C-alpha positions in Angstrom: 70.8 7.3 10.2 69.6 9.0 13.4 68.0 7.0 16.1 64.6 8.6 15.5 64.7 7.8 11.8 65.6 4.2 12.5 62.7 3.9 14.9 60.4 5.5 12.4 61.5 3.0 9.7 61.1 0.1 12.1 57.6 1.1 13.3 56.3 1.8 9.8 53.1 -0.1 9.0 52.3 -0.7 5.3 49.2 0.8 3.8 47.5 -2.5 3.3 47.5 -3.1 7.0 46.8 0.5 8.2 43.8 0.9 5.9 42.4 -2.6 6.4 38.6 -2.6 6.7 37.3 -2.7 10.3 33.6 -2.7 9.7 31.2 -4.4 7.3 30.6 -1.3 5.3 34.3 -0.7 4.8 34.7 -3.9 2.6 34.8 -2.5 -0.9 33.0 -4.5 -3.5 31.7 -7.3 -1.2 28.5 -5.7 -0.1 26.5 -8.9 -0.9 28.6 -11.0 1.6 28.5 -8.3 4.3 24.7 -8.0 4.0 24.3 -11.8 4.3 26.4 -11.9 7.5 24.7 -8.9 9.0 21.3 -10.5 8.4 22.5 -13.8 9.9 23.5 -11.9 13.1 20.3 -10.0 13.3 18.1 -13.0 12.9 20.2 -15.3 15.1 20.9 -17.7 12.2 24.7 -17.8 12.6 26.0 -21.1 11.2 28.8 -23.1 12.7 31.0 -23.1 9.6 31.6 -20.6 6.7 33.7 -20.8 3.6 34.9 -17.6 1.9 36.1 -18.1 -1.7 37.7 -15.6 -4.0 40.9 -14.4 -5.6 43.8 -12.9 -3.6 43.4 -9.5 -2.0 39.6 -9.2 -2.2 38.9 -9.1 1.6 38.3 -12.7 2.7 40.5 -12.6 5.8 39.4 -9.1 6.6 35.7 -10.1 6.4 36.5 -13.1 8.7 38.0 -10.8 11.3 35.1 -8.3 11.1 32.7 -11.2 11.5 34.6 -12.5 14.5 34.6 -9.0 16.1 30.8 -8.8 15.5 30.3 -12.1 17.3 32.6 -11.5 20.3 32.2 -7.8 20.8 31.3 -6.8 24.3 28.1 -5.3 22.8 27.4 -8.3 20.6 26.5 -10.2 18.8 26.1 -7.0 16.8 26.3 -5.9 13.2 28.4 -2.8 14.3 31.3 -3.9 16.5 32.6 -1.1 18.7 36.2 -1.6 17.8 37.4 -0.2 21.1 36.7 -3.1 23.5 39.4 -5.5 24.6 38.1 -8.3 22.3 37.8 -6.0 19.2 41.3 -4.6 19.7 42.8 -8.1 20.2 41.1 -9.5 17.1 42.2 -6.6 15.0 45.8 -7.1 16.2 45.6 -10.9 15.6 46.4 -11.7 19.3 43.1 -12.7 20.7 43.2 -16.1 22.5 39.7 -17.1 21.5 40.1 -16.2 17.8 42.7 -18.6 16.4 44.1 -17.8 12.9 45.7 -20.8 11.3 47.8 -20.8 8.1 46.6 -23.9 6.1 49.7 -24.0 4.0 52.1 -24.6 7.0 49.6 -26.4 9.3 48.3 -28.9 6.8 49.0 -32.2 8.5 46.8 -34.6 10.5 48.7 -33.8 13.7 47.7 -30.1 13.6 44.1 -31.1 13.0 44.3 -33.4 16.0 45.5 -30.5 18.2 42.6 -28.4 16.8 40.1 -31.1 17.8 41.5 -31.2 21.3 41.3 -27.4 21.6 37.6 -27.4 20.4 36.5 -29.2 23.6 37.6 -26.3 25.8 35.3 -23.3 26.2 36.6 -19.8 25.3 38.6 -18.0 27.9 36.8 -14.7 28.0 34.7 -14.3 24.8 31.4 -15.6 23.7 32.7 -17.9 20.9 35.9 -19.7 20.1 36.5 -19.0 16.4 38.9 -20.8 14.1 40.0 -18.9 11.0 41.9 -21.2 8.6 43.4 -19.3 5.7 44.2 -21.2 2.4 42.3 -24.2 3.7 42.6 -26.0 0.4 46.3 -26.7 1.3 45.2 -29.3 4.0 46.0 -32.9 3.2 43.3 -35.5 2.5 43.9 -37.1 5.9 43.6 -33.7 7.6 40.3 -33.1 5.9 39.0 -36.5 6.9 40.0 -35.9 10.5 38.1 -32.6 10.5 34.9 -34.0 9.2 33.1 -35.0 12.4 34.2 -32.0 14.3 33.1 -29.7 11.5 29.7 -31.3 11.2 28.8 -31.3 14.9 31.0 -28.8 16.8 30.3 -27.6 20.3 27.9 -24.6 20.5 30.7 -22.3 21.5 32.8 -23.0 18.3 32.7 -21.3 14.9 34.8 -22.1 11.8 35.6 -19.6 9.1 37.6 -21.0 6.1 39.2 -18.9 3.4 40.6 -20.2 0.1 41.6 -19.0 -3.4 41.0 -22.5 -4.9 37.7 -23.8 -3.9 37.8 -26.6 -6.4 40.5 -28.4 -4.4 38.3 -28.7 -1.3 36.6 -32.1 -0.9 32.8 -32.1 -1.4 32.4 -33.5 2.1 33.8 -30.3 3.5 31.9 -28.0 1.2 28.6 -29.7 2.2 29.2 -28.8 5.8 29.8 -25.1 5.2 28.0 -22.0 4.1 29.8 -20.8 1.0 30.3 -17.2 0.0 32.0 -16.2 -3.2 33.9 -12.9 -3.2 33.9 -11.0 -6.4 36.8 -9.1 -8.0 36.8 -5.4 -7.1 35.9 -3.0 -9.9 38.4 -0.5 -11.3 36.5 2.6 -10.2 36.1 1.3 -6.7 39.8 0.6 -6.3 40.7 4.0 -7.8 38.3 5.8 -5.4 39.8 3.9 -2.4 43.3 4.7 -3.5 42.5 8.4 -3.9 41.1 8.4 -0.3 44.3 6.8 1.0 46.5 9.3 -0.9 44.5 12.2 0.6 44.7 10.7 4.1 48.5 10.4 3.7 48.7 14.1 2.9 49.9 13.7 -0.7 48.6 14.6 -4.1 48.2 12.3 -7.1 47.0 12.7 -10.7 43.8 10.8 -11.5 45.5 9.1 -14.4 48.3 7.8 -12.0 45.7 6.4 -9.6 43.9 4.8 -12.5 47.1 3.2 -13.7 47.8 1.6 -10.3 44.2 0.4 -10.0 44.3 -1.2 -13.5 47.6 -2.9 -12.7 46.1 -4.5 -9.6 43.5 -6.4 -11.7 40.7 -6.5 -9.1 42.8 -7.0 -6.0 42.6 -4.2 -3.4 45.6 -5.5 -1.4 47.8 -5.5 -4.6 46.7 -1.9 -5.4 47.6 -0.7 -1.9 51.0 -2.4 -2.0 51.7 -0.8 -5.4 50.5 2.6 -4.1 52.8 2.2 -1.1 55.7 1.5 -3.4 55.0 4.4 -5.7 54.4 6.9 -3.0 57.8 6.1 -1.5 59.4 6.8 -5.0 57.4 9.8 -6.0 57.8 11.9 -2.8 55.1 14.5 -2.5 53.3 14.3 -5.8 52.3 11.2 -7.7 52.2 11.4 -11.5 51.5 9.0 -14.3 55.1 9.3 -15.6 56.5 8.3 -12.2 54.2 5.3 -12.1 55.4 4.1 -15.6 59.0 4.8 -14.6 58.9 2.7 -11.4 56.7 -0.1 -12.6 58.4 -0.5 -16.0 55.1 -0.1 -17.8 54.7 1.7 -21.1 53.0 5.0 -21.4 49.7 5.4 -23.2 51.5 7.2 -26.1 53.9 4.2 -26.5 50.9 1.7 -26.5 49.0 3.9 -29.0 52.1 4.2 -31.3 52.6 0.4 -31.3 49.0 -0.3 -32.0 48.9 2.2 -34.8 52.0 0.7 -36.4 50.5 -2.8 -36.3 47.2 -1.7 -37.8 48.9 0.3 -40.6 51.3 -2.7 -41.2 54.4 -0.6 -40.6 56.9 -3.3 -39.5 60.0 -1.0 -39.6 58.3 1.5 -37.2 57.4 -1.4 -34.9 61.1 -2.5 -34.7 62.2 1.1 -33.9 59.6 1.3 -31.1 61.0 -1.9 -29.6 64.5 -0.6 -29.7 63.4 2.6 -28.0 61.5 0.7 -25.3 64.4 -1.6 -24.5 66.7 1.4 -24.2 64.4 3.1 -21.8 63.9 0.0 -19.6 60.3 -0.8 -20.4 59.3 -4.3 -19.4 58.4 -6.0 -22.6 56.0 -8.4 -21.0 54.0 -5.5 -19.5 54.1 -3.6 -22.8 52.6 -6.6 -24.6 50.0 -7.0 -21.9 49.0 -3.4 -22.3 48.8 -3.8 -26.1 46.6 -6.8 -25.6 44.3 -4.7 -23.4 44.2 -2.2 -26.2 43.1 -4.8 -28.8 40.6 -6.2 -26.2 39.0 -2.7 -26.2 38.9 -2.8 -30.0 37.1 -6.1 -29.9 34.6 -4.9 -27.3 33.8 -1.7 -29.3 33.6 -3.7 -32.6 30.9 -5.9 -31.0 29.2 -3.2 -29.0 30.1 0.4 -29.9 28.2 1.7 -26.8 30.0 -0.6 -24.3 31.5 1.1 -21.3 33.7 -1.7 -20.0 37.0 -0.5 -21.4 40.4 -0.9 -19.9 42.0 2.1 -21.6 41.4 5.7 -20.4 38.2 7.2 -21.5 39.9 10.0 -23.4 41.0 7.4 -26.0 37.5 6.1 -26.7 37.0 8.1 -29.9 40.2 6.8 -31.4 39.3 3.2 -30.4 35.8 3.5 -31.9 37.3 4.8 -35.2 39.8 2.0 -35.5 37.3 -0.7 -34.5 34.9 0.2 -37.3 37.6 -0.5 -39.9 38.4 -4.0 -38.6 36.5 -7.2 -38.5 36.0 -9.1 -35.3 37.8 -12.1 -36.7 40.9 -10.0 -37.6 41.0 -8.5 -34.1 40.6 -12.0 -32.4 43.5 -13.3 -34.5 45.8 -10.5 -33.5 44.8 -10.9 -29.8 45.6 -14.6 -30.0 49.1 -13.9 -31.4 49.7 -11.3 -28.7 48.5 -13.6 -25.9 50.8 -16.4 -27.2 53.7 -13.9 -27.2 52.9 -12.8 -23.6 52.8 -16.4 -22.4 56.1 -17.3 -24.1 57.9 -14.2 -22.8 57.6 -15.5 -19.2 59.8 -18.5 -20.0 62.3 -17.2 -22.5 65.7 -15.4 -22.3 65.4 -13.7 -25.8 62.3 -11.6 -25.2 63.2 -8.9 -27.6 63.6 -11.3 -30.5 60.4 -13.0 -29.7 58.5 -9.7 -29.5 60.0 -8.5 -32.8 59.0 -11.8 -34.5 55.5 -11.3 -33.2 55.2 -7.7 -34.4 56.5 -8.5 -37.9 54.0 -11.4 -38.1 51.2 -9.0 -37.1 52.2 -6.5 -39.7 52.3 -9.1 -42.4 49.3 -11.1 -41.3 47.8 -11.0 -44.8 50.8 -12.8 -46.2 50.5 -15.8 -43.8 48.3 -18.7 -44.6 47.3 -21.0 -41.8 47.7 -24.8 -42.1 44.0 -25.4 -41.8 43.2 -22.9 -44.6 45.9 -24.5 -46.8 44.4 -27.9 -46.3 40.8 -26.9 -46.7 41.2 -24.6 -49.7 44.6 -24.7 -51.4 45.3 -21.8 -53.8 44.0 -22.5 -57.3 46.6 -24.0 -59.6 49.3 -24.1 -56.8 50.8 -27.3 -58.1 50.8 -26.5 -61.8 52.1 -22.9 -61.3 55.2 -24.0 -59.3 56.7 -26.9 -61.3 60.0 -28.4 -60.5 62.3 -27.3 -63.3 64.5 -30.0 -64.9 68.2 -29.8 -64.6 69.6 -27.5 -67.3 71.2 -29.3 -70.3 73.8 -27.0 -71.9 73.9 -27.1 -75.6 77.0 -27.3 -77.8 76.6 -23.6 -78.7 76.7 -22.6 -75.0 79.7 -24.8 -74.1 83.1 -24.3 -75.7 84.2 -27.2 -77.8 87.6 -27.4 -76.1 86.1 -27.6 -72.6 86.0 -31.0 -71.0 85.5 -31.5 -67.2 86.8 -35.0 -67.4 90.0 -33.9 -69.2 90.6 -31.1 -66.7 90.2 -33.5 -63.7 92.4 -36.1 -65.4 95.1 -33.5 -65.9 94.9 -32.3 -62.3 95.1 -35.9 -61.1 98.1 -36.6 -63.3 99.9 -33.6 -61.7 99.2 -35.0 -58.3 100.5 -38.4 -59.2 97.2 -40.2 -59.0 94.9 -41.9 -61.4 91.5 -40.4 -62.3 88.6 -42.7 -62.8 85.8 -41.3 -64.9 82.6 -41.4 -62.9 79.5 -42.9 -64.5 77.1 -40.3 -66.0 74.1 -39.7 -63.7 70.7 -40.9 -65.0 68.4 -38.2 -66.1 65.9 -37.2 -63.6 62.2 -37.8 -64.6 60.4 -34.6 -65.2 56.9 -34.1 -63.7 54.1 -34.7 -66.1 52.3 -31.6 -64.8 55.1 -29.3 -66.0 53.8 -26.9 -68.7 56.2 -25.6 -71.3 54.3 -22.4 -71.6 54.9 -21.6 -68.0 58.6 -20.9 -68.6 57.8 -18.8 -71.7 56.1 -16.2 -69.4 59.5 -15.6 -67.7 61.4 -14.9 -70.9 62.7 -11.6 -69.5 64.6 -13.3 -66.8 68.3 -13.8 -66.8 68.1 -17.6 -66.6 70.1 -19.3 -69.4 68.1 -20.9 -72.1 67.0 -24.4 -71.3 66.3 -27.0 -74.0 63.0 -28.6 -73.3 61.6 -31.5 -75.3 58.1 -31.2 -76.7 56.9 -34.3 -74.9 57.6 -34.9 -71.3 56.2 -38.1 -69.8 57.3 -39.9 -66.7 58.9 -43.3 -67.3 56.6 -46.2 -66.8 56.8 -47.6 -63.3 55.9 -51.2 -62.9 56.3 -53.2 -59.6 58.9 -55.9 -59.5 57.7 -59.4 -60.2 59.5 -60.7 -57.1 57.7 -58.4 -54.7 55.0 -60.1 -52.6 52.5 -57.8 -50.9 52.3 -58.4 -47.2 48.7 -59.4 -46.3 47.0 -61.8 -44.0 46.8 -64.3 -46.9 50.5 -64.0 -47.9 51.9 -63.9 -44.3 53.1 -67.4 -44.1 54.4 -67.4 -47.7 56.4 -64.3 -47.0 57.7 -65.7 -43.8 58.8 -68.9 -45.5 60.7 -67.0 -48.1 62.3 -64.9 -45.5 63.5 -68.0 -43.6 64.9 -69.5 -46.8 66.8 -66.3 -47.4 68.7 -66.5 -44.0 72.3 -67.6 -44.6 72.9 -68.8 -41.0 71.2 -72.2 -40.5 71.3 -71.8 -36.7 69.5 -68.5 -37.0 67.0 -70.0 -39.4 66.2 -72.9 -37.0 65.8 -70.4 -34.1 63.4 -68.2 -36.1 61.4 -71.2 -37.4 60.3 -71.9 -33.8 58.0 -68.9 -33.9 54.5 -69.3 -35.4 53.9 -66.3 -37.9 50.7 -64.3 -37.7 49.6 -61.1 -39.5 48.6 -58.0 -37.5 47.5 -54.6 -38.8 49.1 -52.5 -39.9 52.0 -54.3 -41.6 53.1 -56.2 -38.5 54.5 -59.8 -38.4 54.0 -61.4 -35.0 56.1 -64.4 -34.1 54.4 -66.5 -31.4 56.8 -68.7 -29.3 55.8 -71.4 -26.9 56.1 -71.0 -23.2 59.3 -73.2 -23.2 61.0 -71.3 -26.0 62.0 -68.2 -24.0 65.7 -68.4 -24.9 64.8 -68.7 -28.6 62.5 -65.7 -28.3 65.4 -63.7 -26.8 67.8 -64.6 -29.6 65.3 -63.7 -32.2 64.7 -60.3 -30.6 68.4 -59.6 -30.7 68.5 -60.4 -34.5 65.1 -58.8 -35.3 66.7 -56.2 -37.6 68.0 -59.0 -40.0 64.5 -60.3 -40.5 63.0 -56.8 -40.8 65.5 -56.1 -43.7 64.6 -59.3 -45.5 60.9 -58.7 -45.2 61.2 -55.2 -46.7 63.2 -56.6 -49.6 60.6 -59.3 -50.2 57.5 -57.2 -49.8 58.7 -53.8 -50.8 57.1 -52.4 -47.6 58.5 -51.6 -44.2 57.1 -54.5 -42.1 57.3 -54.4 -38.3 58.3 -57.6 -36.4 57.3 -58.4 -32.9 58.0 -61.5 -30.8 55.3 -62.8 -28.4 55.4 -65.7 -26.0 52.4 -67.8 -25.1 51.4 -68.5 -21.5 51.8 -72.1 -20.3 48.1 -72.3 -19.4 47.0 -71.1 -22.9 49.4 -73.4 -24.6 48.1 -76.4 -22.5 44.5 -75.6 -23.4 45.3 -75.5 -27.1 43.6 -78.6 -28.7 45.8 -81.1 -30.4 45.5 -81.3 -34.2 47.9 -84.2 -34.9 46.8 -86.9 -37.2 46.3 -90.6 -36.3 49.4 -91.5 -38.2 51.5 -89.0 -36.1 49.9 -90.3 -32.9 50.7 -93.9 -33.9 54.3 -92.9 -34.7 54.7 -91.1 -31.4 53.2 -94.0 -29.5 55.6 -96.4 -31.1 58.5 -94.4 -29.7 57.1 -94.2 -26.2 59.3 -96.1 -23.7 56.3 -97.7 -22.0 55.0 -99.1 -25.3 58.4 -100.4 -26.2 58.7 -102.2 -22.9 55.2 -103.7 -23.3 56.1 -105.1 -26.7 59.3 -106.6 -25.3 57.7 -108.2 -22.2 54.3 -109.1 -23.4 54.9 -109.5 -27.1 52.1 -106.9 -27.6 51.3 -104.9 -30.7 49.7 -101.4 -31.1 46.0 -101.8 -31.5 44.7 -98.1 -31.4 45.4 -94.6 -30.0 43.2 -92.4 -27.8 44.1 -88.7 -27.3 43.1 -87.3 -23.9 42.7 -83.6 -23.6 43.3 -82.5 -20.0 44.5 -79.4 -18.3 48.0 -80.8 -18.5 49.7 -81.3 -21.9 48.0 -83.9 -24.1 48.6 -87.5 -23.1 48.5 -90.3 -25.6 47.2 -93.5 -24.1 48.0 -96.6 -26.1 45.9 -99.7 -26.0 48.0 -102.8 -26.6 46.8 -106.3 -27.1 49.0 -109.4 -26.3 49.7 -111.7 -29.2 48.1 -115.1 -28.4 49.9 -118.2 -29.4 47.8 -120.7 -31.3 49.0 -123.5 -29.0 47.7 -121.7 -26.0 44.3 -121.3 -27.4 43.9 -125.1 -27.5 
């Protein structure tokens, strides 16, 4: 490469920067914002903080720079900045000392906001205002937003803030309430195409209108995206830009390919759909883009089905007659169902490595949509007679006429075992499977032409009577303790039985047995949890139902507050074993007179009233 060529490549500026708007009227599609800002300048009602919201590439930062030039122009504040003064040129180049552009994604911490607050106190070096433009302001942290609140609400008179964001919902309401908010709309297809045509002409090149329209449609409302795509395509196309070159570079499908696929889907021609996929893969078409274009096609069908006079179509206008003809033969519900399947396929293609298979599955499903029944439809309205018309046929019973008399499977296996030097044990004959009561003998008669061997079917088919076992105890709240007692009695390990018996059984819906252990029975609860499967198996054999088992432990405070329900006889027996009572009987010759149960916050305390035995001789 020659030195001149190297310098030319190094100094090249992309189209998105070279054709950036420099005046309010140059901002395509944002006339409402431009008019509001011009009126604010003319009436002297310029606020101290502005928030520009909108999707990417719609002109938020460009509008902020134009507004900054209008405020700091040597002729300003003015609605028409000169663009040639030192301030206007520095702002356009992004090097002005008094217009500070900050990237909110990389300067999002509280330290950066503290530096901003310190800089706010100083007056501008040469301009009328010191203007802070913070792009992607929603990326600031919560602490940074809080540190900015006071400065944003009452900044010095020489300071203006302009925030730009693509996600306004992430900005705190305390920030939103201190700013004037302007929402930037997506730019229309015709406006983008017209601007791209002007750029192509300014670059001294030619382009087909369809090629420009393809690029504009691909940008989806973003002027910067469309200019970046145009820059890429112009470098590939050379002197003339055609639709074929656009499809070839971007990997999109041509209109004919989209039409062919849509026609095959609507005519339910699945083999042709698969051939189209094979051809597209061989030619390097991006499957995701192809599906997205097809989805746009069906979107136009939906729009024309609802409103045949609608002009908001994404496909070229030359296809309108064909779209109208197809839309009249479809219902809106059918089109929406197809769009839903295509949208699901497009979403799944982004995260899969077998895109071709996924697309082929989707196309076959679309072609055979009438043969698919959704789960909701099957539940709400099952096909009439679905159960009776598809019976489970009994196992064939071969008659003596169909089986040779000399044939015996057992004999053959026994002979084979004898050759191998082993013994053959005749297996028990399997029990006959019960036939469904809904089976209709006449159903099989309609299939008499089939090659299925004749099946001997008895005249009467009735299921065997099923009666529950007498030993089964249903597990309910009333039978909970009875079932638990039977389960404990069935345990073969006495130590395990004693451990499980420490838990108090309780019934809990649905089909759950809760064992409540005291606060001091933690080790026992742990051992029971280790052997919980043993108890669960026993409960299922007793109740005939899968019963869940859970071990809970009571708190010490709750256990202490539980009232005592022991009888007077039990209290007297416990008191007679108390060491203090025994000592009183020994020293004083006392006897138990009565018991008083004291309920306190601590465990229950039994106070025993004793009375000394008086000697008759002492009474005298």
